[in-house]
C-alpha positions in Angstrom: 85.1 137.1 47.8 85.4 140.6 49.4 83.0 143.5 49.4 85.3 145.2 46.9 85.0 142.4 44.5 81.2 142.4 44.7 81.0 146.1 44.3 83.3 145.9 41.2 81.3 143.1 39.7 78.1 145.1 40.2 79.5 148.2 38.5 80.8 146.1 35.6 77.3 144.5 35.2 75.7 147.9 35.0 78.2 148.7 32.2 77.1 145.6 30.2 73.4 146.6 30.7 74.0 150.2 29.5 76.0 149.1 26.4 73.2 146.7 25.5 70.6 149.4 26.1 72.5 151.8 23.8 73.3 149.1 21.2 77.0 149.8 21.5 79.5 147.3 20.2 81.1 144.6 22.4 78.9 145.2 25.5 80.5 142.3 27.4 84.0 143.8 26.9 83.7 147.5 26.6 80.7 147.9 29.0 82.6 146.6 32.1 85.8 148.3 31.0 84.2 151.8 30.7 82.0 151.4 33.8 84.9 150.4 36.0 87.1 153.1 34.4 84.6 155.8 35.2 84.1 154.5 38.7 87.8 154.3 39.4 88.4 157.8 38.1 85.5 159.0 40.4 87.5 157.6 43.4 85.7 154.4 44.0 87.8 151.6 45.5 87.6 148.8 42.9 89.2 145.4 42.9 89.2 142.8 40.1 88.8 139.2 41.2 92.2 138.0 39.8 91.7 134.3 40.2 88.5 134.3 38.2 90.1 136.6 35.6 92.9 134.1 35.2 90.4 131.2 34.7 88.6 133.3 32.1 91.8 133.8 30.1 92.2 130.0 29.9 88.9 130.0 28.0 90.5 132.2 25.3 93.5 129.8 25.0 91.2 126.8 24.5 89.1 128.8 21.9 92.2 129.6 19.8 93.7 126.1 20.1 90.4 124.5 19.1 90.4 126.5 15.8 93.8 125.1 14.7 93.2 122.2 12.3 95.6 120.5 9.9 94.3 122.8 7.1 95.3 125.8 9.1 98.7 124.4 9.9 99.3 124.1 6.1 98.9 127.8 5.9 101.7 128.6 8.4 104.2 129.1 5.6 102.1 132.0 4.2 102.6 133.8 7.5 106.4 134.0 7.2 106.6 137.4 5.5 104.2 139.1 7.9 105.8 137.5 11.0 109.2 138.8 9.8 107.8 142.3 10.2 107.2 141.9 13.9 110.8 142.6 15.1 110.8 145.8 12.9 107.5 146.9 14.6 109.0 146.5 18.0 112.2 148.3 17.0 110.2 151.2 15.6 108.1 151.4 18.8 111.3 151.5 20.9 113.1 154.1 18.7 110.1 156.4 18.9 108.8 155.6 22.4 112.0 155.7 24.4 112.9 159.3 23.5 109.3 160.3 23.8 109.0 159.1 27.4 112.6 160.1 28.4 112.9 163.6 26.8 109.3 164.7 26.4 107.7 163.2 29.4 110.7 163.1 31.8 110.5 159.5 33.0 113.7 157.7 34.1 115.5 155.4 31.6 114.0 152.1 32.8 110.4 153.4 32.9 110.9 155.0 29.5 112.2 151.8 27.9 109.7 149.4 29.4 106.9 151.8 28.9 107.7 152.0 25.2 107.9 148.2 24.7 104.6 146.7 23.5 104.9 143.6 25.7 102.6 142.1 28.2 101.6 144.2 31.2 102.9 141.8 33.9 106.1 141.1 32.0 107.0 144.7 31.6 106.1 145.5 35.2 108.5 142.7 36.4 111.4 143.6 34.1 110.9 147.3 34.5 110.8 147.2 38.3 114.0 145.0 38.4 115.7 147.6 36.2 114.8 150.4 38.6 111.7 151.7 36.9 108.4 152.8 38.4 105.9 149.9 38.6 103.0 152.4 39.1 103.9 154.4 36.1 104.4 151.3 34.0 101.1 149.9 35.1 99.2 153.0 34.0 101.2 153.4 30.8 100.4 149.9 29.6 96.8 149.9 30.9 96.3 153.1 28.9 97.8 151.6 25.8 95.5 148.6 26.0 92.4 150.7 27.0 92.8 153.0 23.9 93.5 150.1 21.5 90.5 148.0 22.8 88.3 151.1 22.6 89.3 152.4 19.1 89.6 149.1 17.2 85.9 147.9 17.6 84.6 151.2 16.3 87.2 151.2 13.5 86.3 147.6 12.5 82.6 148.3 12.5 82.4 151.8 11.0 85.3 151.6 8.5 85.5 148.0 7.6 81.9 147.0 8.2 82.8 144.1 10.4 80.0 142.5 12.4 80.9 142.4 16.0 77.3 141.6 17.1 77.5 137.9 16.1 77.6 135.2 18.8 81.3 134.4 19.6 80.5 130.7 19.5 77.8 128.1 19.8 75.5 128.0 22.8 76.6 125.6 25.5 73.4 123.5 25.0 74.4 122.6 21.5 77.9 121.2 22.4 78.2 117.6 23.7 78.6 117.5 27.4 81.7 115.3 27.2 83.4 118.0 25.0 82.5 120.7 27.5 84.0 118.7 30.3 87.1 118.0 28.2 87.6 121.7 27.5 87.5 122.4 31.3 90.2 119.8 31.8 92.3 121.2 29.0 92.0 124.7 30.3 93.1 123.9 33.8 95.7 121.3 32.9 97.2 123.5 30.2 97.4 126.5 32.5 98.9 124.7 35.5 101.3 122.8 33.3 102.5 126.0 31.6 103.0 127.6 35.0 105.0 124.6 36.2 107.5 124.9 33.4 107.7 128.7 33.7 106.0 129.5 30.3 105.2 133.2 29.9 101.6 133.9 29.1 100.7 130.6 30.8 97.0 131.4 31.2 96.5 131.6 27.4 99.4 129.7 25.8 99.2 126.6 28.0 95.6 125.8 27.3 96.1 126.9 23.6 98.9 124.4 23.0 96.9 121.6 24.7 93.7 122.4 22.9 95.6 122.5 19.6 96.9 119.0 20.2 93.4 117.8 21.0 92.0 119.5 17.9 94.7 118.0 15.6 94.1 114.5 17.1 90.3 115.0 16.4 89.5 114.8 20.1 87.6 118.1 20.3 85.5 119.6 17.5 84.1 122.8 19.0 85.3 126.0 20.5 84.2 126.9 24.1 80.6 128.0 24.2 79.5 131.6 23.6 78.6 132.0 27.3 82.2 131.2 28.3 83.7 133.6 25.8 81.3 136.4 26.9 82.3 135.8 30.5 86.0 136.0 29.4 85.3 139.4 27.8 83.5 140.6 30.9 86.4 139.9 33.3 89.0 141.2 30.9 87.2 144.4 30.4 86.6 144.7 34.2 90.3 144.1 34.8 91.4 146.9 32.5 89.0 149.5 34.0 89.8 148.5 37.6 93.5 149.1 37.0 92.9 152.8 37.3 91.6 152.5 40.9 93.4 154.9 43.2 94.8 157.0 40.3 95.5 160.6 41.4 95.0 163.8 39.5 98.7 164.2 39.2 99.1 160.7 37.7 96.3 161.5 35.1 98.1 164.7 34.1 101.5 163.1 33.8 101.4 159.3 33.3 98.0 158.7 31.8 98.3 161.7 29.3 101.8 160.4 28.4 100.3 157.0 27.7 97.6 158.6 25.5 100.2 160.5 23.5 102.3 157.4 23.0 99.5 155.2 22.0 98.5 157.6 19.2 102.0 157.4 17.9 102.3 153.6 17.9 98.8 153.3 16.5 100.2 155.0 13.3 103.3 152.8 13.4 101.2 149.6 13.7 98.9 150.7 10.9 101.9 151.3 8.6 103.2 147.8 9.3 99.8 146.3 8.8 99.6 148.0 5.4 103.0 146.6 4.4 101.9 143.1 5.6 98.8 143.3 3.4 100.9 144.3 0.4 103.7 141.8 0.7 101.9 138.7 2.1 98.4 139.1 0.9 96.9 139.1 4.4 93.3 140.1 4.7 93.1 143.7 6.0 91.1 142.6 9.1 93.6 140.0 10.0 96.5 142.4 9.5 95.0 145.1 11.7 94.4 142.8 14.5 97.8 141.0 14.1 99.8 144.3 14.3 97.6 146.2 16.8 99.8 146.9 19.9 97.1 145.7 22.3 97.2 143.0 24.9 97.3 139.4 23.8 94.0 138.5 25.6 92.2 141.5 24.3 93.3 141.0 20.7 92.3 137.3 20.9 88.8 138.3 22.0 88.5 140.8 19.1 89.7 138.2 16.6 87.2 135.7 17.8 84.3 138.1 17.9 85.2 139.7 14.5 85.4 136.4 12.8 89.1 136.9 11.9 91.8 134.2 11.7 92.4 133.8 15.5 95.4 131.5 15.0 97.1 133.9 12.7 96.5 136.9 15.0 97.7 135.0 18.1 100.8 133.8 16.2 101.8 137.4 15.5 101.2 138.6 19.1 103.0 135.6 20.5 106.1 136.5 18.4 105.8 140.1 19.5 105.8 139.1 23.2 108.7 136.6 22.7 110.9 139.2 21.0 110.1 141.8 23.7 110.9 139.4 26.5 114.1 138.1 25.0 115.3 141.7 24.6 114.3 142.7 28.1 117.2 141.2 30.1 119.7 142.6 27.6 118.4 146.1 28.0 118.1 145.7 31.7 121.9 145.2 31.9 122.5 148.2 29.6 120.2 150.4 31.7 122.1 149.4 34.9 
């Protein structure tokens, strides 16, 4: 581990301590995120430990998969109406986002399209660069989208909806049988590596999730990963978001970051409208609908669903479909843009 990594971890740890001291929500997620964001904007050279971050995402996959039981599978039919709204959400984001980035902000066509798509950061960077877009601009646009969503949602959930985000995200490790803890580690690593081997997108979360789901349905595991592991996952996800801004220039803040802020305000309204429709036509709980349609990152929305006590399987299903639709459409639009 390099000195940059150690320095970044120390700053993130100070963020956790400060958020705890001020009794702010989600200290293990928002604390590292804001501490690293401020340090990056101040010009400090930060670097997130990517391999540890990847391992932490596998924890979230196991956590979601372990919550899927036969009784939850029986409820999948009830998701059909709300899942059917996801393509409409993506279309609305594209119809608004592309002209906003292209005509208002002056980005090139490829950057405008892939910046507007609410897909995964890595996926949009790869497709956007192949189509001739700016990887730096796309990185900042999507990081800003996730940063704002992850910042606003916790305060919205606590102040408006009265959600309790201070509850432990799981049982303590000492209360879970040691053989199940060991099995979760095996599931996390095997699911991740297996998903990578077959080229599955979102392998760090989806591979462990599918394997943990199978183990849960076969009555092999009966617990989610311990609270300590989920808090560690929050820590590294928050750290990674904040560290993305390392090396950002004043010009990039004025152009790219402000453009991302403007766009996220627009799609926040669009996603809220779709969440409202989903509540009306499918009877979803408002908390689940907000988290299912929020255009944040899959890992970040999974964390919020777990901590808020929402239906994590339902939330992940909607974000999984969102990413699938965006990725399927990406090659088609790449050819059109060329």
